C-alpha positions in Angstrom: 77.4 48.4 157.6 80.0 51.0 155.9 78.7 54.7 155.2 78.7 53.9 151.5 76.4 50.9 151.9 73.8 52.6 154.2 73.9 55.5 152.0 72.9 53.5 149.3 70.2 51.8 151.2 68.7 55.4 152.4 68.6 56.5 148.6 67.0 53.5 147.4 64.2 54.0 149.4 64.2 57.5 149.1 63.4 57.0 145.3 61.0 54.1 146.4 58.9 56.4 148.4 59.6 60.1 146.1 56.3 61.2 146.5 56.0 61.1 150.6 59.0 61.6 150.7 58.3 65.5 149.1 55.6 66.0 151.0 57.5 65.4 154.4 60.4 67.8 152.6 58.2 70.2 151.6 56.4 70.8 155.5 59.9 70.3 157.5 61.4 73.3 155.1 58.0 75.3 155.7 58.7 74.7 159.8 62.3 75.8 159.7 61.0 79.3 157.4 59.0 80.0 160.6 61.2 78.9 162.9 63.9 81.7 161.0 61.1 84.4 160.3 60.7 84.1 164.3 64.2 84.4 165.2 64.7 86.7 162.4 67.3 84.7 160.5 67.8 82.3 157.4 66.3 79.0 157.2 69.2 75.8 157.0 69.3 74.5 154.0 69.7 70.8 154.2 69.8 67.1 152.1 67.9 64.4 152.7 70.1 61.5 153.7 71.5 62.6 157.5 75.1 61.8 158.1 75.5 58.0 158.5 78.2 56.9 160.3 79.5 53.4 161.8 79.9 52.7 165.4 83.9 52.1 164.3 84.2 55.6 163.1 82.7 57.1 166.0 85.0 55.1 168.1 87.9 56.6 166.2 86.3 60.6 166.0 86.3 59.7 170.1 90.2 59.0 169.6 90.8 61.6 167.4 89.2 63.9 170.1 91.3 62.7 173.0 94.9 63.5 171.1 93.6 66.5 169.9 92.6 67.8 173.3 95.8 66.5 175.0 97.9 68.4 172.7 95.9 71.8 172.5 96.0 71.5 176.7 100.5 71.1 176.1 100.1 74.3 174.5 98.3 76.2 176.2 99.6 75.4 179.3 103.4 76.1 177.3 101.9 79.7 176.0 100.8 80.7 179.7 103.8 79.8 181.5 106.7 80.8 178.3 107.1 84.2 177.3 109.2 83.1 174.4 107.1 80.8 173.0 103.9 83.7 173.4 105.3 85.5 171.0 105.4 82.7 168.3 101.4 83.6 168.4 101.8 87.3 167.2 98.8 88.5 169.6 98.6 92.4 169.8 99.4 93.7 173.5 95.9 93.9 174.5 94.5 90.5 173.6 98.0 88.8 175.6 96.9 90.6 178.6 93.1 89.0 178.1 94.4 85.5 177.7 97.3 85.9 180.6 94.4 87.0 182.9 93.3 85.5 186.0 91.0 82.4 185.6 89.9 80.7 189.0 88.8 77.7 187.4 90.9 74.6 186.3 89.5 74.1 182.5 91.7 75.5 180.1 89.4 74.4 177.1 85.9 74.0 178.2 84.0 74.4 174.9 85.5 73.2 171.3 84.4 72.2 168.1 87.4 70.3 165.7 86.3 69.9 161.9 88.1 67.7 159.9 87.9 66.0 156.8 87.9 62.3 157.3 88.1 59.8 154.5 85.0 56.8 156.1 86.8 54.3 153.7 90.2 54.4 154.8 89.7 56.3 158.1 92.8 58.9 156.7 92.1 62.4 158.3 93.3 66.1 157.6 92.4 69.0 159.9 90.7 72.2 158.6 90.4 74.5 162.1 89.5 74.6 165.3 86.2 76.4 167.1 86.6 77.3 170.8 85.1 80.9 171.6 81.7 80.9 170.1 81.6 77.2 168.8 78.2 76.5 167.3 76.2 74.8 164.7 74.1 72.3 167.6 70.8 74.2 166.9 71.9 73.5 163.1 72.5 70.3 163.5 69.6 69.1 166.2 66.7 70.3 164.1 67.7 68.9 160.9 68.5 65.5 162.7 64.9 65.7 164.4 63.2 66.8 161.0 64.8 63.8 159.4 64.4 61.5 162.0 60.4 62.1 161.6 60.3 61.2 157.6 58.8 57.7 156.5 62.8 57.2 154.5 64.6 57.3 158.2 61.4 54.8 159.7 61.7 52.5 157.2 65.7 53.1 156.7 66.2 52.2 160.6 63.6 49.6 161.4 66.1 46.9 161.8 69.3 49.2 163.6 70.1 51.0 166.3 70.5 54.3 165.1 71.9 56.4 167.9 71.2 60.6 168.1 74.0 63.1 169.7 72.5 65.6 172.1 74.6 68.7 172.1 72.7 71.2 174.9 72.2 69.5 178.1 75.5 68.1 177.8 77.3 71.1 176.9 75.5 72.6 180.2 76.7 69.5 182.6 80.3 70.4 181.3 79.2 74.0 181.8 78.2 73.5 185.3 81.4 71.1 185.8 83.9 73.7 185.3 82.1 76.4 187.0 82.0 73.8 189.9 85.6 74.4 190.1 85.1 78.3 190.6 85.7 79.0 193.8 82.9 81.7 194.4 80.1 78.4 192.7 76.8 78.9 193.9 74.4 75.8 193.7 71.9 77.7 191.3 74.1 80.6 189.7 72.1 83.6 187.5 74.2 82.7 183.7 74.7 85.3 181.4 74.9 84.0 177.5 76.7 86.4 175.6 77.5 87.4 172.4 77.0 90.7 170.0 73.4 89.4 169.5 73.2 90.4 165.8 76.2 87.8 165.4 74.4 85.4 167.2 72.2 82.5 166.6 69.0 83.5 168.6 67.5 79.9 168.3 70.3 78.3 169.8 70.6 80.8 172.9 67.7 79.9 173.7 67.3 76.2 173.4 70.5 76.7 175.8 68.5 79.1 178.2 66.0 76.4 178.6 68.5 73.8 179.0 70.3 75.6 182.3 66.5 76.4 183.7 66.3 72.5 183.7 69.4 71.9 185.3 68.2 74.8 187.8 70.2 77.7 186.9 68.3 80.6 185.8 70.1 81.7 182.1 69.4 85.5 180.1 70.9 86.1 176.9 72.8 89.1 177.1 74.2 91.4 174.4 77.8 91.8 175.3 77.6 95.9 174.8 74.8 95.9 177.3 76.8 94.1 180.4 78.2 96.4 183.1 81.0 95.7 185.3 81.1 97.4 189.3 82.9 96.7 192.1 84.3 93.1 190.7 81.2 92.1 189.6 79.3 91.7 186.2 75.6 93.2 186.1 72.9 92.8 183.2 69.6 94.9 183.6 70.7 95.7 187.2 71.0 91.6 188.2 74.6 90.4 188.6 76.0 87.3 186.7 77.5 84.8 189.0 78.8 83.4 185.3 79.1 83.8 182.0 78.9 81.3 178.2 80.7 82.9 176.5 79.4 82.7 172.4 81.2 85.9 171.6 84.7 85.3 169.1 87.5 87.0 170.1 88.2 88.2 166.7 84.7 90.5 166.8 85.4 91.4 170.7 88.9 92.7 169.8 87.4 94.2 166.3 84.3 96.3 168.4 86.6 96.5 171.8 85.1 99.8 172.4 81.5 98.9 172.1 82.0 96.4 175.2 84.9 98.4 177.8 83.1 96.8 180.4 83.4 93.1 179.7 86.8 93.5 179.0 87.3 95.2 181.9 85.8 91.9 183.9 88.2 89.7 182.0 91.3 91.9 183.1 90.6 91.8 186.4 89.8 88.3 186.8 87.1 88.4 189.6 83.8 87.3 187.2 83.4 83.6 186.2 83.3 83.8 182.3 83.7 79.8 181.3 85.2 80.3 177.6 88.4 82.6 178.9 90.1 84.4 176.4 92.8 81.8 176.7 90.9 79.3 174.6 92.2 81.9 171.4 95.5 80.0 171.7 93.7 76.8 170.3 91.1 78.8 168.2 93.9 80.7 166.0 95.0 79.3 162.8 98.4 80.0 163.2 98.6 77.4 165.7 98.7 74.9 162.5 101.9 76.4 161.8 103.3 76.7 165.3 102.6 73.2 166.1 105.1 72.0 163.6 107.5 74.4 165.2 110.6 72.9 167.0 109.4 75.0 170.2 106.3 73.0 170.3 108.2 69.1 169.1 109.9 69.9 172.0 106.7 70.0 174.6 104.7 67.1 172.9 105.3 63.2 172.9 106.9 61.4 169.9 103.2 59.9 169.2 101.9 63.1 169.3 104.6 64.7 167.1 103.5 62.1 164.4 99.7 63.0 164.8 100.6 66.5 164.3 102.8 65.9 160.8 100.7 63.3 159.4 96.7 65.1 160.2 97.4 69.0 160.6 98.4 70.5 156.4 101.2 72.2 155.6 100.7 76.3 156.9 102.5 79.2 156.6 102.2 82.6 156.8 101.6 84.4 153.7 104.4 87.5 154.6 107.1 84.8 156.1 108.4 84.0 152.6 108.5 80.8 154.3 107.7 78.9 150.9 108.5 78.7 147.3 105.9 81.8 145.6 106.8 80.7 141.9 105.6 77.3 143.3 102.4 78.6 144.8 101.9 80.6 142.2 101.6 78.2 139.5 100.2 75.3 141.2 97.0 77.3 142.4 94.7 74.1 143.3 97.1 73.0 145.7 97.0 75.2 148.0 94.1 77.5 150.5 94.9 81.2 151.7 92.8 82.2 154.9 92.8 84.5 157.6 94.6 83.7 160.7 91.6 84.6 162.8 88.4 85.2 161.0 84.9 82.7 161.5 82.2 82.1 158.9 84.7 81.3 156.2 85.3 85.2 155.4 88.3 86.2 153.1 89.2 82.2 152.4 90.3 81.5 149.2 91.2 78.5 147.1 92.9 78.2 144.2 90.9 75.0 142.7 88.2 77.6 142.6 89.9 80.6 141.1 91.4 81.8 137.6 95.1 81.9 137.3 94.6 86.1 137.6 92.3 85.6 140.9 94.3 83.3 142.5 97.5 86.1 141.5 95.4 89.0 143.0 94.6 86.4 146.2 97.9 86.1 147.1 98.7 90.1 146.7 95.8 90.7 149.1 97.0 87.7 151.6 100.4 89.1 151.7 99.2 92.5 152.4 97.0 91.3 154.8 99.5 88.6 157.0 97.3 85.3 155.5 97.9 82.3 155.9 99.3 79.9 153.3 97.8 76.6 153.7 97.4 72.8 151.8 94.5 72.3 150.4 92.7 69.2 151.5 90.8 67.4 149.0 87.0 67.1 151.2 86.0 63.3 151.0 82.4 62.9 148.8 79.6 60.6 149.7 76.5 60.5 148.1 73.3 62.2 148.8 70.4 63.7 147.7 67.5 66.8 147.0 64.7 67.9 145.7 65.1 70.7 143.3 62.5 73.8 143.0 60.8 72.0 140.3 60.2 69.0 143.1 62.5 66.3 141.1 65.0 64.5 143.2 68.5 65.7 142.8 71.2 62.8 143.5 74.9 63.9 143.6 78.0 63.2 145.6 79.0 66.1 148.0 82.1 67.0 149.8 82.1 66.5 153.7 83.3 68.4 157.0 82.8 67.3 160.1 82.8 68.9 163.3 83.9 67.3 166.6 82.0 69.0 169.5 84.4 68.4 173.2 82.6 69.3 175.9 85.2 69.8 179.2 87.7 67.7 177.2 85.2 64.6 176.2 83.5 64.5 173.0 80.3 64.9 173.3 78.8 65.1 169.5 78.7 65.6 165.6 78.7 68.6 163.3 78.2 67.2 159.7 78.3 70.1 156.6 78.3 68.8 152.9 78.9 71.0 149.8 80.0 71.0 146.0 82.1 74.3 146.3 85.9 73.7 147.2 84.4 75.7 150.9 82.2 74.2 152.8 79.7 76.7 154.6 76.6 77.9 154.2 78.2 81.1 152.9 79.5 79.1 150.2 75.9 77.1 149.4 76.7 74.2 151.7 74.1 72.5 153.3 73.4 70.9 157.2 73.4 67.0 157.1 72.1 66.0 161.0 74.5 63.6 162.1 73.5 59.6 163.4 75.5 56.8 163.9 74.2 53.0 163.3 75.4 51.4 166.5 75.5 47.4 165.6 
């Protein structure tokens, strides 16, 4: 069954049982609000039809994830061993030292989420960005899938179908512990610190991971990165020695706030602490990578098949200040382009020409040139049918653009994070929605 057919079937069930669905949705929204209040966050906005895939698409996602992972490993290895190749990334001296610091386990990319625009009708796709350090969305994805799975519409839809959910917490912990087992001084029952700038982190997600670690026999604490103390080759939190760190603090924020977390930075530079999410993951995370992948220096280390994959699926990307493009063509054809920083998150300072006036686009271009931002080919998101209840309780049916995040835990495709929206930039910051991902295994 195609995705479009599943969506139509699901929508008809919602229409047939709209009053019952409305009551269930209101109750679920109240639960999300109570959870958000408890963790001092904002409740997640969601659509009523979960993100439904068929088995063929999920198998394709697994192939995409495997190919992408191999390419990222090769690029990371080349960066670590080739000084000339490093210069392409233009990292500042401290960040380069952190990336090159000793890491006493073999895994180069323990945790990642690769985001792409996937056409469910044709199987064609292009990448949006890669998230390594700080890859998130697991709680959001799981909460929405949980809530939608409890509705009558879902039970009616799935009655004669094998609908499969993705588990995103215990599987990550399994991958984490597999990586930790490579560490020479590993323990059977380590004390894990889940580390971030806590005002930037996702507290309910961290709490779920804490419980998942405990289920595996490992005590875990949620620690603010600024409160870690490095002493005599060991990292401490509240006077307790940490055996391994699950780093959720994104590299860009660490660099921007480096004066507030000197002990954590020193622990990386000395290479004596097991930090899973080592700073070398920044090589795959930085958006400039999309431009570097097309350079001859990278093409030389990739196979013909991998280079073909890059040419087909990575949108053209260049540094705005480089002049490596036709300025007038870009200025006059704004709908074909998007501007973004090389290293930022939560869609900050991202400008899609299709959403701007000509004057606004001209200003964004000038800002991008001055700020050393990237210019990238704009990819129109694939649209699917979905719905929600408005403030008056009326069912609104519309087409929504989709972005799909593929989780990789220790190199294995492990699940999906689905979002949708009606703006060119799909994120919570641009009135986006979460969907809850599932697939029909038949």
